[in-house]
C-alpha positions as CSV (number, residue, x, y, z in Angstrom):
1,M,47.8,-46.4,11.6
2,C,50.1,-45.0,14.3
3,A,50.5,-42.1,11.8
4,R,46.7,-41.5,11.5
5,V,46.7,-41.5,15.2
6,P,49.4,-40.1,16.2
7,E,48.2,-39.2,19.9
8,A,47.9,-42.9,20.3
9,S,50.8,-44.8,21.5
10,G,52.3,-47.7,19.6
11,A,51.0,-50.3,22.1
12,T,47.6,-49.0,22.1
13,V,47.1,-49.2,18.6
14,Y,48.3,-52.7,18.2
15,W,45.9,-54.1,21.2
16,R,43.0,-52.1,19.0
17,I,44.2,-54.0,15.9
18,V,44.1,-57.1,18.1
19,V,40.8,-56.5,19.0
20,L,39.3,-55.8,15.7
21,V,41.2,-59.3,14.5
22,D,39.9,-61.5,16.9
23,G,36.8,-59.8,16.0
24,G,36.8,-60.8,12.3
25,V,36.3,-57.1,11.4
26,V,39.7,-56.9,10.0
27,E,42.2,-59.5,8.8
28,V,45.7,-59.9,7.8
29,A,46.4,-59.2,4.2
30,E,50.1,-59.9,4.0
31,G,52.7,-60.3,6.2
32,H,56.7,-60.0,6.0
33,R,59.9,-60.0,8.5
34,V,61.7,-56.7,9.0
35,R,64.5,-57.3,11.1
36,G,63.5,-59.8,13.0
37,A,60.0,-58.7,13.4
38,V,57.1,-59.5,11.6
39,E,55.0,-56.4,9.6
40,R,51.9,-57.1,9.1
41,H,49.4,-55.0,6.6
42,Y,45.7,-55.5,7.7
43,R,42.3,-55.0,5.5
44,L,39.1,-54.6,6.6
45,R,36.2,-57.2,6.0
46,R,33.6,-55.2,4.3
47,D,31.1,-58.4,4.9
48,R,32.0,-58.1,8.8
49,A,32.3,-54.0,9.2
50,V,28.3,-53.3,9.9
51,I,27.2,-51.0,12.8
52,G,23.7,-51.2,13.4
53,P,21.2,-48.5,14.2
54,E,21.6,-49.2,18.2
55,A,25.0,-48.7,17.7
56,I,25.1,-46.0,16.0
57,R,22.2,-44.3,17.9
58,S,24.7,-44.7,21.0
59,L,27.8,-43.1,19.2
60,P,28.3,-39.4,21.2
61,T,27.5,-36.4,18.9
62,T,29.8,-33.4,19.1
63,T,28.3,-32.1,22.0
64,G,29.3,-35.2,23.4
65,K,26.1,-36.8,24.3
66,P,24.6,-40.1,22.4
67,S,22.2,-39.2,19.7
68,P,18.5,-38.5,20.2
69,P,15.9,-41.5,19.7
70,R,14.4,-41.5,16.3
């Protein structure tokens, strides 16, 4: 994840993943020890990764403003 979002610090990426795991959006697929630390691989829970219409409308557009109501 850090390689895909190089402008974010490792701590920021980790914290966001913890929020997604706690919310049930992603889950630990596997984990194993690497030099004393646990390396975890995550997977998306497609049944939980749903954005409703209201949330979509509140997302900023490329202009930085929320999408207009439909």
